[in-house]
Each structure stands twice: as C-alpha cells, then as structure tokens.
C-alpha positions in Angstrom: -39.1 19.3 67.1 -41.3 17.1 64.7 -41.2 18.0 61.3 -43.8 19.7 59.6 -45.5 19.1 55.8 -47.2 21.2 54.1 -50.0 20.8 51.7 -49.1 19.6 47.7 -48.1 22.8 45.9 -47.7 24.7 49.1 -44.4 26.4 50.5 -42.4 23.9 52.8 -41.7 25.9 56.0 -38.6 24.6 58.4 -38.4 25.6 62.2 -34.6 26.8 63.2 -34.7 23.3 64.7 -34.9 21.3 61.7 -32.4 23.7 59.8 -30.0 23.0 62.2 -30.4 19.0 61.6 -29.9 19.7 58.1 -26.4 21.9 58.3 -24.7 19.9 61.0 -26.5 16.4 61.5 -27.2 15.8 58.0 -24.1 14.2 57.2 -24.0 12.0 60.3 -27.7 10.9 59.4 -26.8 10.0 55.9 -23.5 8.4 56.8 -25.6 6.5 59.2 -28.7 5.5 57.0 -25.8 4.2 54.4 -24.6 2.1 57.3 -28.3 1.0 57.8 -28.6 0.3 54.3 -25.6 -2.1 54.4 -26.6 -3.2 57.1 -29.7 -4.4 55.7 -28.0 -5.8 52.4 -25.4 -7.5 54.6 -28.3 -9.2 56.6 -29.8 -10.4 53.2 -27.1 -11.5 52.1 -26.5 -13.7 55.2 -29.9 -15.3 54.9 -29.5 -16.0 51.5 -26.0 -18.0 52.1 -23.9 -15.4 49.5 -21.8 -14.0 52.2 -21.0 -17.5 54.2 -20.8 -16.7 57.8 -19.4 -13.2 57.5 -20.6 -10.9 60.3 -21.7 -7.4 59.6 -19.1 -4.6 60.7 -19.5 -3.3 63.9 -18.9 0.2 63.0 -22.3 -0.1 60.9 -24.1 -1.9 63.9 -23.0 0.5 66.0 -24.1 3.7 64.0 -27.6 2.2 63.5 -28.3 1.5 67.1 -27.3 5.4 68.0 -29.2 6.6 65.3 -32.2 4.6 65.9 -32.0 6.3 69.6 -31.7 9.9 68.4 -34.6 9.9 65.4 -37.9 8.9 64.5 -39.0 6.0 62.8 -40.3 8.6 60.1 -37.2 10.7 59.7 -35.3 7.6 59.2 -37.6 6.2 56.6 -37.4 10.0 54.9 -33.5 9.3 54.9 -33.3 5.9 53.7 -36.1 6.7 50.9 -33.5 9.6 49.6 -30.9 7.7 49.5 -31.5 4.3 48.3 -31.7 4.9 44.5 -27.8 7.2 45.0 -26.0 3.9 44.8 -22.6 2.9 46.7 -21.7 5.6 49.4 -20.8 8.8 48.1 -18.5 12.2 49.5 -20.4 14.6 47.8 -22.4 15.3 50.1 -22.4 18.7 49.5 -23.2 18.6 45.5 -26.3 16.6 46.3 -30.0 18.0 46.1 -32.2 15.1 45.6 -33.8 15.5 48.9 -37.7 15.0 49.4 -40.1 17.5 48.8 -41.0 17.5 52.7 -37.3 18.9 53.2 -37.5 21.9 49.9 -36.5 25.2 51.3 -38.9 28.1 50.7 -38.9 28.6 46.5 -40.8 31.4 44.6 -44.0 29.8 43.0 -44.6 27.1 45.6 -45.8 24.5 42.9 -42.1 23.4 42.0 -39.3 21.6 43.1 -35.9 22.8 42.8 -33.3 20.7 41.4 -29.6 21.7 40.8 -27.7 20.4 37.8 -24.1 19.8 37.6 -23.6 22.9 35.1 -25.0 25.0 38.2 -28.4 25.3 36.1 -31.6 24.9 38.5 -34.6 22.5 37.1 -38.3 22.6 38.7 -40.5 19.7 38.4 -44.0 20.0 39.9 -45.1 18.1 43.3 -48.3 16.4 42.7 -50.3 15.6 45.8 -50.0 11.4 45.2 -46.1 12.3 45.3 -46.2 12.0 49.2 -44.0 10.3 50.9 -44.7 7.5 52.8 -47.5 6.6 50.2 -45.8 3.5 48.7 -47.4 0.7 47.5 -46.5 -2.6 46.3 -47.9 -4.3 43.3 -47.6 -8.1 43.2 -47.8 -8.2 39.8 -44.8 -6.4 39.5 -42.5 -8.5 42.2 -40.1 -10.8 40.5 -40.6 -14.3 40.9 -37.7 -16.8 41.2 -37.2 -20.6 41.1 -41.0 -21.5 41.3 -42.8 -18.5 42.1 -40.8 -18.2 45.4 -40.7 -14.0 45.1 -37.3 -12.0 44.9 -36.7 -9.2 47.2 -39.8 -6.9 46.9 -39.6 -4.2 45.0 -40.6 -0.7 46.4 -41.9 1.2 43.2 -40.3 4.7 42.9 -42.2 7.8 43.4 -42.7 10.3 41.2 -40.6 12.5 42.6 -37.7 9.9 42.3 -39.0 9.6 38.4 -38.2 13.0 38.1 -35.0 13.2 39.8 -33.8 10.1 37.6 -34.6 11.6 34.5 -33.4 14.7 35.2 -29.7 12.7 36.0 -30.2 10.9 32.7 -30.7 14.1 30.9 -27.7 15.5 32.3 -25.5 12.6 31.6 -27.0 13.1 28.0 -25.9 16.3 27.9 -22.6 16.2 29.1 -22.0 13.4 26.5 -23.0 15.5 23.6 -20.9 18.2 25.1 -17.5 15.6 25.5 -18.4 14.6 21.9 -18.2 18.2 20.6 -15.3 18.9 22.3 -13.6 15.8 20.5 -14.9 16.8 17.0 -13.7 20.6 17.8 -10.2 19.2 18.4 -10.3 16.7 15.5 -10.7 19.8 13.7 -8.3 21.8 15.2 -5.7 18.8 14.7 -6.6 18.5 11.1 -6.1 22.2 10.6 -2.8 22.6 12.2 -1.8 19.2 9.7 -2.9 21.1 7.1 -1.1 24.3 7.7 2.3 22.5 8.1 1.6 20.3 5.1 1.6 23.9 3.2 5.0 24.8 5.0 6.7 21.5 3.4 8.9 22.8 0.0 8.0 19.7 -1.8 6.9 18.6 -5.0 3.4 19.2 -6.3 1.8 16.3 -7.8 0.4 17.2 -11.6 2.6 20.3 -11.4 5.4 20.3 -14.3 7.9 21.9 -12.0 8.3 22.4 -8.3 10.0 25.8 -9.0 7.2 27.4 -10.6 5.2 27.2 -7.1 6.1 30.4 -5.9 3.5 32.1 -8.6 0.8 30.2 -8.3 -2.1 30.9 -5.9 -3.5 28.6 -3.5 -6.9 29.8 -3.1 -7.7 29.3 -6.8 -8.0 25.7 -7.2 -10.4 24.6 -4.0 -13.5 23.6 -6.6 -11.2 21.5 -8.4 -9.8 19.8 -5.1 -13.9 19.5 -4.0 -14.2 17.7 -7.2 -11.4 15.6 -7.0 -12.3 14.1 -3.3 -15.7 13.8 -4.5 -14.5 11.2 -7.2 -12.2 9.4 -4.5 -15.2 8.9 -2.1 -17.4 7.9 -5.8 -15.1 5.1 -6.2 -15.2 3.8 -3.1 -18.9 3.8 -3.0 -19.0 2.5 -6.1 -17.0 -0.5 -4.9 -18.8 -0.9 -1.5 -22.3 -0.9 -3.3 -20.8 -3.6 -6.0 -19.8 -6.2 -3.0 -23.0 -5.4 -1.3 -25.2 -6.2 -4.2 -26.8 -2.6 -5.1 -27.1 -2.3 -8.7 -28.7 1.0 -8.2 -26.1 2.7 -6.3 -23.4 1.6 -8.4 -24.6 2.6 -11.8 -26.0 6.2 -10.6 -22.3 6.8 -8.8 -20.8 5.0 -12.2 -22.7 7.7 -14.4 -22.0 10.7 -11.9 -18.0 9.6 -11.8 -17.8 10.2 -15.6 -19.9 13.2 -15.6 -17.2 14.8 -13.0 -14.3 13.4 -14.7 -15.6 15.2 -18.3 -16.4 18.5 -16.4 -12.8 18.0 -14.3 -10.7 17.6 -17.6 -7.3 18.6 -17.3 -7.9 21.5 -15.4 -5.8 22.4 -12.1 -7.1 25.4 -11.2 -10.7 26.7 -10.9 -10.5 28.8 -14.1 -10.0 26.1 -16.0 -13.3 23.8 -15.2 -16.0 23.5 -17.0 -19.2 25.4 -16.9 -21.0 22.6 -16.0 -18.9 21.9 -13.1 -20.8 23.4 -10.4 -24.2 21.3 -11.0 -21.8 18.0 -11.1 -20.6 19.0 -7.9 -24.5 19.4 -6.6 -25.6 16.0 -8.6 -22.1 13.9 -6.9 -23.3 15.3 -3.3 -26.3 14.2 -3.8 -25.6 10.6 -4.9 -22.6 10.3 -2.3 -25.4 11.5 0.5 -27.7 8.2 -0.9 -24.5 6.1 -0.5 -23.7 6.9 2.8 -27.4 6.4 3.8 -27.7 2.8 1.8 -23.8 1.4 2.5 -21.9 3.2 4.6 -19.8 1.2 6.8 -16.8 2.5 8.8 -14.5 -0.2 8.5 -15.1 -1.1 4.8 -14.9 2.5 3.7 -11.5 2.5 6.0 -10.0 -0.8 4.0 -11.3 0.7 0.5 -9.4 3.8 1.2 -6.2 2.2 2.8 -5.8 0.5 -0.3 -6.5 3.4 -2.6 -3.5 5.1 -0.8 -1.5 2.1 -1.4 -2.1 1.6 -4.8 -1.9 5.7 -5.4 2.1 5.3 -3.4 2.8 2.6 -5.8 2.1 4.7 -9.0 3.7 7.7 -7.4 7.3 5.5 -7.1 6.4 4.3 -10.3 6.3 7.7 -11.8 9.6 9.3 -9.8 11.3 6.5 -11.6 9.8 7.6 -15.1 10.9 11.1 -14.2 14.3 10.3 -13.1 14.9 8.3 -16.3 12.8 11.5 -18.7 15.1 14.1 -16.8 18.3 12.4 -17.6 17.3 11.4 -20.8 16.5 15.2 -21.5 19.9 16.2 -19.8 21.8 14.2 -22.5 19.9 15.6 -25.2 21.0 18.3 -27.5 18.2 20.9 -28.2 17.2 21.0 -31.6 18.2 25.0 -31.8 21.7 24.2 -30.6 21.8 21.7 -33.2 21.2 23.9 -36.0 23.5 26.3 -34.4 26.5 23.8 -34.5 25.7 22.7 -38.1 25.0 25.9 -39.8 28.5 27.3 -38.1 30.4 24.2 -39.3 29.3 24.5 -42.7 30.3 28.4 -42.7 33.5 27.7 -41.2 34.1 25.0 -44.0 33.5 27.4 -46.6 36.1 30.0 -45.5 39.6 29.8 -47.0 42.1 28.8 -44.6 44.0 32.4 -44.4 40.8 33.3 -42.4 40.6 30.9 -39.8 43.0 32.1 -37.7 42.7 34.0 -34.5 44.5 37.2 -33.5 47.0 37.4 -30.9 48.5 33.5 -31.1 51.2 34.9 -29.2 49.4 35.5 -25.8 48.8 31.6 -25.7 51.9 30.5 -23.9 52.7 33.7 -21.7 52.6 32.5 -18.1 52.2 36.3 -17.0 48.8 36.3 -18.5 45.5 35.0 -17.1 44.8 31.3 -18.9 41.7 29.4 -18.7 41.0 26.2 -19.6 37.3 25.3 -21.2 36.6 21.6 -22.7 33.2 21.9 -24.3 31.0 20.7 -27.1 28.3 23.2 -26.6 28.8 26.2 -28.7 26.1 28.1 -26.8 27.4 27.1 -23.4 31.4 28.0 -24.3 30.1 31.4 -25.6 28.7 32.2 -22.5 31.5 31.1 -20.5 33.6 33.8 -22.5 31.5 36.4 -22.9 30.4 36.7 -19.3 34.4 36.3 -18.5 35.2 39.1 -20.7 32.5 41.2 -19.8 33.4 41.3 -16.1 36.9 41.4 -16.6 38.8 44.8 -15.6 41.7 43.9 -17.8 40.2 42.1 -20.5 43.5 42.2 -22.7 45.3 39.7 -19.9 42.7 37.1 -20.1 43.3 34.1 -22.7 41.0 31.4 -23.5 42.2 27.7 -24.4 38.8 25.7 -25.5 39.3 22.2 -26.7 36.2 20.2 -28.5 35.7 17.4 -30.3 36.1 16.3 -34.1 32.1 17.1 -34.5 32.1 20.5 -33.1 35.5 22.3 -34.1 34.3 23.7 -37.1 31.3 25.4 -35.1 33.6 26.7 -32.3 35.9 27.9 -34.5 33.4 30.1 -36.8 31.4 31.2 -33.8 34.6 33.2 -31.9 36.2 34.2 -35.3 32.0 36.0 -36.0 32.1 37.1 -32.2 35.3 37.2 -30.9 35.7 37.9 -27.3 36.7 41.8 -27.0 40.3 42.2 -26.4 40.9 38.5 -25.0 42.5 36.2 -26.6 41.0 32.3 -27.7 42.3 29.6 -29.3 40.0 26.4 -30.6 42.0 22.8 -30.6 40.8 19.2 -31.4 40.8 16.8 -28.9 41.4 14.1 -31.5 44.5 15.6 -32.6 46.3 15.2 -29.2 48.5 12.3 -30.6 50.0 11.4 -27.2 46.7 10.8 -25.9 46.2 7.0 -26.7 44.9 3.9 -25.2 48.5 2.8 -24.5 49.0 5.7 -22.4 45.6 6.7 -21.3 43.9 3.8 -19.2 40.5 5.6 -19.5 40.8 5.6 -22.9 41.6 2.0 -23.0 39.0 1.0 -20.7 36.5 2.8 -23.1 37.6 0.7 -26.0 37.3 -2.7 -23.8 34.7 -5.2 -24.8 33.5 -4.8 -21.3 32.7 -1.3 -21.4 31.0 -1.8 -24.4 29.2 -4.1 -23.1 28.1 -2.1 -20.0 26.9 1.0 -22.2 25.4 -0.9 -25.2 24.5 -4.3 -24.3 24.0 -5.6 -20.5 20.9 -4.7 -18.4 19.4 -3.0 -21.5 16.0 -1.6 -20.2 12.6 -3.0 -21.6 10.5 -0.2 -20.0 10.9 3.6 -19.3 11.6 3.1 -15.5 13.7 -0.1 -15.7 17.4 0.8 -15.3 16.8 4.6 -14.3 19.0 4.2 -11.3 22.3 3.4 -13.0 21.4 5.6 -16.1 23.4 8.4 -14.6 26.5 6.7 -14.7 25.9 5.5 -18.6 26.2 9.3 -19.5 27.6 9.8 -23.0 30.0 12.2 -21.7 31.6 10.2 -19.4 32.7 8.3 -23.1 34.3 11.4 -24.5 37.6 12.3 -23.4 36.9 15.8 -23.1 35.5 14.8 -19.9 38.6 13.3 -18.9 40.9 15.5 -20.2 41.3 17.7 -16.8 43.7 15.1 -15.6 46.2 16.3 -18.3 46.7 19.7 -18.1 50.4 20.2 -18.3 50.8 18.1 -20.9 48.1 20.0 -22.8 49.8 23.1 -21.9 53.3 22.7 -20.9 54.5 26.0 -20.9 51.9 27.0 -18.7 52.6 27.7 -14.3 48.8 28.0 -13.6 45.5 27.7 -14.9 41.9 28.3 -14.3 39.8 25.5 -14.9 36.1 26.4 -16.1 32.8 24.0 -16.8 30.8 25.0 -19.6 27.4 25.2 -17.3 29.1 28.0 -15.4 28.6 31.9 -15.7 31.2 34.4 -14.4 29.6 37.6 -12.5 33.3 39.1 -11.4 36.5 39.7 -12.2 38.4 36.6 -11.5 42.3 38.2 -11.9 42.1 37.8 -7.9 42.1 33.9 -8.2 46.0 34.1 -9.6 46.9 35.9 -6.4 45.4 32.8 -4.2 48.1 31.4 -2.3 47.3 27.6 -2.0 50.3 26.8 0.3 52.0 24.2 -1.6 48.6 22.2 -3.1 47.8 21.7 -6.4 44.3 22.3 -6.4 41.8 25.3 -5.2 38.7 24.5 -4.9 35.3 25.3 -3.0 34.6 22.7 -0.3 30.9 21.2 -0.9 30.9 19.3 2.6 27.8 21.1 3.9 25.5 18.8 3.1 26.5 15.1 4.5 26.3 13.4 0.7 29.2 15.5 -0.2 31.6 13.5 1.7 34.1 10.9 0.4 31.7 7.8 1.4 29.1 9.1 -1.1 31.2 8.9 -3.5 33.7 5.9 -3.1 33.1 2.4 -2.3 34.4 2.2 1.4 33.5 -1.4 1.6 36.8 -2.1 -0.6 40.0 -2.4 1.5 41.9 0.0 -1.3 39.1 2.9 -0.3 39.0 2.6 3.3 42.7 2.1 3.8 44.3 5.2 2.0 41.0 7.7 2.3 38.6 9.0 5.5 35.0 8.3 4.4 34.3 11.9 6.3 36.5 14.1 4.7 35.4 17.2 2.8 34.5 16.8 -1.1 35.2 19.8 -3.2 33.7 20.8 -6.7 34.7 21.1 -10.4 33.5 23.4 -12.0 36.0 26.6 -11.1 39.2 25.3 -10.1 42.9 26.9 -9.9 45.6 24.3 -10.3 49.4 25.0 -9.6 51.0 23.3 -12.9 54.4 23.2 -11.4 53.3 21.5 -8.2 51.2 19.4 -10.4 54.3 18.0 -11.8 56.5 17.7 -9.1 53.3 15.6 -7.5 52.9 13.6 -10.3 49.3 14.0 -10.1 48.6 12.5 -13.7 50.6 9.5 -12.1 48.4 9.2 -9.2 45.4 9.4 -11.7 46.7 6.5 -13.7 47.7 4.3 -10.9 43.8 4.7 -9.3 42.4 4.4 -12.5 44.2 1.0 -13.5 42.6 -0.3 -10.2 39.3 0.6 -11.0 39.2 -1.0 -14.4 36.2 -3.8 -13.2 34.5 -0.6 -11.3 34.9 -1.6 -7.8 36.3 1.4 -6.5 33.8 4.2 -7.6 31.3 4.2 -10.9 32.2 6.3 -13.7 32.7 9.9 -14.0 35.4 12.1 -13.5 34.5 13.8 -9.9 35.4 10.6 -7.4 38.9 10.1 -9.4 39.3 13.5 -8.9 39.0 13.3 -5.0 41.2 10.5 -5.1 43.9 12.0 -6.7 43.6 15.3 -5.1 43.5 13.9 -1.8 45.4 16.2 0.6 46.4 18.2 -1.8 43.6 20.5 -2.2 43.4 23.9 -0.7 39.7 25.4 0.1 38.7 28.6 -1.1 35.9 31.2 -0.2 32.9 30.1 -0.8 32.1 33.5 -2.5 33.9 32.4 -5.2 31.6 29.7 -6.6 28.4 28.8 -6.0 26.7 25.4 -6.7 23.6 23.8 -7.2 21.3 25.8 -10.0 20.5 22.8 -12.0 19.1 20.7 -9.6 18.3 22.7 -6.1 15.2 25.5 -6.3 16.1 27.0 -3.3 19.7 28.4 -3.8 19.6 31.9 -1.4 19.3 34.6 -4.0 21.6 37.0 -2.2 24.4 34.3 -2.5 23.5 34.1 -6.2 24.2 37.6 -6.7 27.2 38.0 -4.5 28.9 35.1 -6.3 31.5 35.6 -8.3 30.8 32.3 -10.6 27.4 30.4 -10.7 27.0 26.8 -11.4 24.2 25.5 -13.4 25.2 21.8 -12.0 22.5 19.0 -12.4 20.4 17.8 -15.2 18.7 21.2 -15.4 20.8 22.9 -17.6 20.0 26.4 -18.4 20.4 25.4 -22.3 17.1 23.2 -21.9 13.9 23.3 -21.4 13.4 21.9 -17.8 16.2 24.7 -16.8 14.7 26.5 -13.6 12.8 29.5 -14.6 14.1 31.8 -12.0 18.1 31.0 -12.5 17.8 30.8 -16.5 18.4 35.1 -16.6 21.5 34.9 -15.2 22.6 32.5 -18.3 20.8 34.3 -21.1 21.9 37.7 -20.7 25.0 37.0 -22.1 23.6 35.6 -25.4 22.7 37.9 -28.5 19.4 36.7 -29.4 19.5 39.1 -32.4 22.5 37.2 -33.9 21.5 36.2 -37.4 22.6 32.4 -36.6 20.8 32.4 -33.3 17.6 33.8 -35.2 17.6 31.4 -37.5 17.7 28.1 -35.8 14.9 29.7 -33.8 16.4 30.2 -30.3 14.9 32.7 -27.9 14.8 33.1 -24.4 
C-alpha cells in the first residue's frame, strides 16, 4: 500500500501496512540503503580511479537488487534522503528519530515535528510547505568546480528539515560538552577540597608562627581574610611581572600601587582581628585590578611559569630559614637566661659572706651508707638542680633515706651550696662537691680531658669552620656544645672513683622531673648487668647506626648497627659489677681510639652505648618518659603515669622556647615567692 502524505501543517496518518513496514522491514531497508549508498560511493571511486580496480562487495549488490525489487523508487528516495547525513553505518537504529516529516506518527498539535534528544527530551520544529521531500533543487552556483571548471560531485542542498535536525544535534553536542566541563570542574573542586582537608590533618610547623605546639589554641577560621589578602598579593606579583614583560605600564603601576596598599593593610597580622580597618576596601580594589589584569595580559603558560618560579624561590627561603632556626635554637639552648645567671651570682655572693662554720650540711654520716638510696647529680644550673632534688623528696615515701651527691663546677659551687643551705631537702641528705677538686681527674688519666686540652680540639671548637653567616655551620653546631668541654658531662664514666664506698647509685640528669617514689629501682634485678636503663629503639633513629660510624671497621666488627639504644637521664648503676667489668677501662680504650673523632662525634651517649654494649638491662618504659624538650606530641597519659619525665632536647623548661604545655610539670616544684627568685625576676 503506498504511503500517503498530508498537507503541510497537518497530521500524518499511516495505514497498518506502513506501521508493519516501519517495525519489521525498516532495519532491512536501512541496511539496504546503506548498501546502496556504499555502492554509489564505490562506483564513483572506481570511476575516478581512487580505488583502482576493486570490485564492489557482492553482498551490497545483492541487497540493492533485492530492495529494488521490493520497494518503489519513491520509498527508496525517502530512505536515502533520511540516511545520507548520518555518516557511516550505525548500529543505533532504535535511537535514531531523524525520519522524514512524511513518516511522523500522530502528534498533538500537527504543526510541529518531534525530535528525541540524547537526554530523552523532545524538541519540536515547525514543518513548512516548501520543506516537502522531493522538492530538491540544485543551484549551479553552489556546485564546486574542480580543475578548470570541471564540476565535482553534485551537492544536493539540505532541506530545512535536515538543517533543523543538524542544529538540534549541534545543540545536543554543545550541551553535552558543557555538562562534561561542569563535571570536570566539580571533580577538580572535590579533589582540591579533599587535599585541603588532608593537609589540615598533617601535624607540621606553621610558617609565621612562633611555636608549633601553640597550634592547639588557634581557631582555624579566624584568618580567612588574611589568607585572601596574601593570595591576592601573590597573584598581583605574578601579573606585575607579566605586565612588565608585555609592556603594559598602566597595569604595572596600578597593580604595584594596589600591592603596596595591601601590604600596609596586612602588616604583621596573622588573624583577621589584627587587620587594619581599611582591609576590606583594599581587598575590593585589588580584586578589580586583578580582574583587569586577567582580561589584559592573562596567559596560562606564563602564569604557571611565574608561579612555579615563585614556589621554587619560596622553597629556597624556607630551607634557609630552617637552617637559621636550627642555629638559633641550638644557640638559645646553650645560653643561660638572665634570671638564672642573676640567681647564681646573688647566691654565690651570699655563700662567701657566710662564716665557714655555717657552710656545712647536716647528716654527713649518711653520705657513705650503702643501705640508703643514693643519687648522683652533675649540674651547673642551680634552678634545674633544685627541681630534681625537690621533686624527688616530695614524692618519696621515706625521704630520710635519700642521699643526693651533687657535683658542680668552680663557678657555681658557692651558688649550689647556698641554695641548699637556705632550702634543705626536708629530711633528705645532700652534699655538694667541686669537680675541679678531684685531683685524680687529670689529663694523664682521663683521655677525654687530654683531648679537650689538645690543640686540635681547640682548633675544632674555636677556629676551624668559623661561621660567616647565621646559617653556616649550623649542622655541626650541636657537636660544638660547650657542655662537651666540661668534665661534668664525662664524669658519669667515673662513678666508682667518685663514690668508692657505694654499691649502687641512681644517676639523674638535671633536666628531669621525678613524679613518683623511686625506691623500687634499687630492688630491680639487673641480672648481672651494669646499667639499668629504658630503651629507646621504638624509633629507627635511636639505634646504634645513627650514633656510630659503621663505615669504620672497628665499629662494624664489634657492634650490631640495629642494636637498640637506651637513654641517659635516669640510670641505675651496679658499681660492684662496674668494677668487675672494668667499665672505666673500656671507656678509656674506645675514647683513645676516637681521638680523631672518626668513630663518633662528641658527646656522651655514643661512648656510653659502646661502653655498656651487652651490659645494659632494659627497664620498664613507665620509669622514664623522654621527649618533652623536642616532641610536641608526647601522650599525656604516658607523662602522668611516668616515674620520671625528661626534657631532653633544646627546649629546656627554664628557657623561653620551652613547650608551654609541658612547662607546668617543671615549674610546680619551684618556689617563685623565694626572695632570691623574686629579686632576679624569675616567674612562671
């Protein structure tokens, strides 16, 4: 049954046979039309010589012959006209709706043509009378000419219906492209937000802040305006550089002026509350200038290159500042605060004004009683030594059984005596000695003393590699600490010589605080070992290979590089086993071999690890918690449950750079209302 067309603007009606044809034979017709189209192209290519002598595919020829015998020429023309613009053969037959206006089913409002888009929406377009299929006209002016007027393949002009469909397809492509770009932008924003959240969780130093441990008291939402101004200033510097390169003096001067204004408004502010009242106006003006710059000189590659250069420059500045910070922190750790120096001088004057009979401590008979609990404390810091003694006595169950052997240098000998004469440790016993009065401690007996007096050591300390800038030589500065020049630091290797009548002694550093009764340490069975200490190998940098030079065969042949290190600061020493093992002789042997400092750097921990290698008994970690002088994240429960806490590191509790959250553990054992402390302006 032939197809029936309606008048333009009317509704198209199909008989049952046409519907059957569309649902059953349309795919076959479509394939056949594709075959006809391919055959036509193939014949043209053969005629033009582009395909040589290739023969058309017999399947296409067979399909053409069968369809020609089944369908009329009018139907074939309709099919061909509606498939020419679809390009290569597509398998998405069900998804195409670009049929001719003669094939449209009944639609409400017969003046429109239905088009189904990729997103499922329908778009209607008016069908005009002059768009009827079959009224195709060829304009000779639109035909392309080739090689001297020879016409190319005749071009059939598109009907308005095809133009509408092509426009709809173009709109769909544009809409899809916009959606993809939007999705990409959303994904980028999500990634940036996730990266920001991850960066907030990193526990690291904040540039521009004085101390990393004060971050816990900050409100992270109080500096949004400050950060906005800083970002604007960064982009202003980028565009100033680009404007100068592209010879845009107007933009250059405008941005430079805005940059100076923003710098003045920002000042030294780190939070929004510190900003100048003109900051909002400066932000608005800078935003307008940056918008002009983006319109005038924006170049993505150039901006990226400028930002990368600024990032590299900032990275170099950060490294330089880190070196300076290391130098200054180590320098600050070696200095004595004015208040402590004042205290020592006033106490010294007061001591030497005392008559000789008033300079003696009571209970001197306890000093050599092996049944009592004896402590060795070597220090030149009066205030620190007082905290160690006070905290130990205040937490002792039987303070009358505790005896303190305090050794200091000649400069602080009077101050130490005067302080403990004025502030005796309750029922405990104390005795102060001067290391310079140990006549047996001389360069002929002690290798380290001989080395400290040598010309090479003086050259190392006072002349060699003298830093010309703040950051120069900071990496080796910690090994040039003045405490390494003092025999107080090395006296720990001579405990049996200092206390020949004692059997066991507890060694304490002056930067510790005792929080519990320590008498249980004298009951610990060391299993024949000499040293009882808490191991520190929980971290990789506390193993032997981080302290000793294992490239030297003397070290590599005798020690395990992965052996666990241990901590000085609270050590139980069995002096009887010490004498049997000749610990002091072992120390002398290795100290002589390290005269050129090739086995380890200066200090007492590396020779201690060597001397007590295989002779150290590990104590429970709750006896001794370390890191309060450098680690801002020590667990609070560990600190409170520890018998001894150690402020090892540069941030000592008596310095201004001490960690504020740890300092109360130390200051609560100081009598700040004491007249000497008040006169020297020492406060919490």
